[in-house]
Every structure is written in C-alpha cells, then in structure tokens.
C-alpha positions as CSV (number, residue, x, y, z in Angstrom):
1,X,-87.4,6.2,-75.2
2,X,-89.3,9.3,-75.7
3,X,-89.5,12.0,-78.1
4,X,-89.2,15.0,-76.5
5,X,-89.1,17.7,-79.4
6,X,-88.8,21.9,-78.2
7,X,-89.4,24.8,-80.5
8,X,-87.2,27.5,-79.4
9,X,-85.2,30.8,-80.3
10,X,-81.6,31.4,-79.2
11,X,-82.7,34.6,-76.8
12,X,-85.4,32.9,-74.4
13,X,-85.7,32.2,-71.0
14,X,-88.0,29.8,-70.5
15,X,-85.8,27.5,-73.0
16,X,-83.5,27.6,-71.5
17,X,-85.1,26.6,-67.9
18,X,-86.9,23.7,-69.9
19,X,-84.1,22.7,-71.2
20,X,-82.1,22.8,-68.0
21,X,-85.5,20.7,-66.6
22,X,-85.2,18.6,-68.8
23,X,-81.5,17.5,-68.9
24,X,-82.3,17.5,-65.1
25,X,-84.6,14.7,-65.6
26,X,-81.7,13.0,-67.9
27,X,-84.2,13.2,-70.9
28,X,-83.1,13.9,-74.1
29,X,-84.3,16.6,-76.9
30,X,-84.6,17.8,-80.2
31,X,-84.4,21.3,-80.5
32,X,-85.6,23.2,-83.3
33,X,-84.2,26.9,-83.9
34,X,-87.6,28.3,-85.1
35,X,-85.0,32.0,-85.2
36,X,-82.5,29.8,-87.4
37,X,-85.7,28.7,-89.8
38,X,-89.0,30.5,-91.0
39,X,-90.3,27.5,-92.2
40,X,-89.8,25.9,-88.8
41,X,-91.8,28.8,-87.3
42,X,-94.3,27.8,-89.4
43,X,-94.6,24.2,-88.4
44,X,-94.7,25.0,-85.0
45,X,-97.3,27.1,-85.5
46,X,-99.4,24.7,-87.2
47,X,-98.4,21.6,-84.5
48,X,-99.4,24.2,-82.1
49,X,-102.6,25.5,-83.1
50,X,-101.7,29.0,-83.7
51,X,-99.5,29.5,-80.4
52,X,-96.4,32.3,-81.4
53,X,-94.5,32.1,-77.9
54,X,-91.2,29.3,-77.1
55,X,-90.5,27.2,-76.5
56,X,-93.4,25.1,-77.7
57,X,-92.6,21.7,-76.4
58,X,-94.0,17.9,-78.1
59,X,-93.3,14.5,-76.3
60,X,-94.3,11.8,-78.4
61,X,-96.3,13.8,-80.7
62,X,-98.6,15.2,-78.1
63,X,-97.8,18.8,-77.7
64,X,-98.0,20.0,-73.9
65,X,-97.0,23.4,-74.6
66,X,-94.6,25.9,-73.0
67,X,-92.2,26.0,-69.9
68,X,-95.5,26.5,-67.5
69,X,-97.3,23.8,-69.4
70,X,-94.3,20.8,-68.4
71,X,-93.4,22.3,-65.0
72,X,-97.1,22.4,-64.6
73,X,-97.0,18.0,-65.9
74,X,-94.6,17.3,-63.3
75,X,-96.1,19.0,-60.9
76,X,-99.3,16.9,-61.1
77,X,-97.5,13.7,-61.6
78,X,-98.1,13.4,-65.4
79,X,-94.9,14.1,-66.6
80,X,-94.4,10.3,-66.3
81,X,-97.5,9.4,-68.4
82,X,-96.6,11.5,-71.1
83,X,-93.2,10.2,-71.0
84,X,-94.3,6.1,-71.7
85,X,-97.3,7.2,-73.6
86,X,-96.8,7.0,-77.3
87,X,-99.5,7.7,-80.0
C-alpha cells in the first residue's frame, strides 16, 4: 500500500479538494495539520524545499506538490506509477 502524506490546514479549499480526490480513488492518507503545530510547518518547508502553501502532498516520500500537481499527475496517467513505486 502507498504511503500518502498531506500537509494541510483547517481552512483550505485545495486541501479539501485533494482529500476528496484521494478518497474518491479509494486511497487513504495521513493528514498533517500545520496550523496546529509550528514544528510540522517547519518540517513541511524542509521536505517541500520551501513551498509554503498547502496542501503539500507526498507519495511514498516523493514530493508531489499541491492539489494542482496531484491532478496533473492523474491527468497525465502518471499517478498510478507514483502509487506503486517506492523510493
């Protein structure tokens, strides 16, 4: 099973859209709320190479990016390979 992690905040429409997309595909994910824990925000910054917006999504420890990046992977037919590839 793939390890999907999503850094998010409580009030973020793109986070909600990403969660709905993943659930719609039958994929489970770990949500990491950066608005509750400053240390998690710092971890997100380090992992995403300074990207400050949410969501920041990682699949099997590979940085996808945000919601638009996730959808682009799906549209390009690349998402399934990301889900089955481990680092």
